[in-house]
C-alpha positions as CSV (number, residue, x, y, z in Angstrom):
1,X,54.9,96.5,99.6
2,X,58.5,96.0,100.7
3,X,59.8,97.6,97.5
4,X,57.6,100.6,98.0
5,X,58.7,100.9,101.6
6,X,62.4,100.7,100.7
7,X,62.0,103.3,97.9
8,X,60.3,105.7,100.3
9,X,62.9,105.1,103.0
10,X,65.8,105.7,100.7
11,X,64.1,108.7,99.1
12,X,63.6,110.3,102.6
13,X,67.2,109.7,103.4
14,X,68.2,111.5,100.2
15,X,65.8,114.4,101.0
16,X,67.4,114.7,104.4
17,X,70.9,114.5,103.0
18,X,70.2,117.3,100.6
19,X,69.4,119.5,103.6
20,X,72.6,118.8,105.6
21,X,74.6,121.9,106.0
22,X,78.2,122.2,104.8
23,X,79.3,122.1,108.5
24,X,77.3,118.9,109.0
25,X,78.8,117.3,105.9
26,X,82.3,118.3,107.1
27,X,81.7,116.3,110.2
28,X,81.0,113.2,108.1
29,X,83.4,113.6,105.1
30,X,83.5,109.9,104.4
31,X,79.8,109.8,103.4
32,X,79.2,110.2,99.6
33,X,76.7,113.1,100.0
34,X,76.3,113.6,96.2
35,X,75.5,109.9,95.6
36,X,73.0,109.9,98.4
37,X,71.2,112.8,96.9
38,X,71.5,111.5,93.4
39,X,69.9,108.2,94.5
40,X,66.9,110.2,95.7
41,X,66.6,111.9,92.3
42,X,66.6,108.6,90.5
43,X,63.9,107.2,92.9
44,X,61.7,110.3,92.4
45,X,62.2,111.0,88.7
46,X,62.9,107.5,87.2
47,X,60.6,105.6,89.4
48,X,59.7,102.9,86.9
49,X,63.3,102.5,85.9
50,X,64.6,101.7,89.4
51,X,66.5,98.5,89.5
52,X,65.1,96.5,92.4
53,X,68.4,94.6,92.8
54,X,70.4,97.8,93.0
55,X,67.9,99.2,95.6
56,X,68.3,96.1,97.7
57,X,72.1,96.3,97.5
58,X,71.9,99.9,98.7
59,X,69.7,98.9,101.6
60,X,71.7,95.9,102.7
61,X,75.2,97.2,102.1
62,X,75.1,101.0,102.2
63,X,72.5,101.9,104.8
64,X,74.4,100.1,107.6
65,X,77.5,102.1,106.8
66,X,75.5,105.3,106.7
67,X,73.9,104.4,110.1
68,X,77.4,103.8,111.7
69,X,78.8,107.0,110.3
70,X,75.8,109.1,111.5
71,X,76.0,107.4,115.0
72,X,79.8,108.2,115.1
73,X,79.2,111.8,114.1
74,X,76.4,112.3,116.6
75,X,78.6,111.0,119.5
76,X,80.7,114.1,119.2
77,X,77.9,116.5,118.2
78,X,76.7,118.9,120.9
79,X,73.1,118.1,121.9
80,X,72.2,121.7,121.5
81,X,73.0,121.5,117.8
82,X,70.9,118.4,117.1
83,X,67.7,119.2,115.3
84,X,65.0,117.1,113.7
């Protein structure tokens, strides 16, 4: 159940990253946008080939960095431009 939840979570992050505008990406240039989207593609298209250890590493090491970068970017982002 945990593995499935992590796959779905990382997949959703990749889906969202694919929809971030160029302006949005420019506000967070340190994020590896291509790699985030590529991870989504692996999870969707190579599901049975997903390495659980690699997935766990992404969740433990990379997601906290992503969260910090997004929080930092949102601090300077006008509330009127924030959408869900």
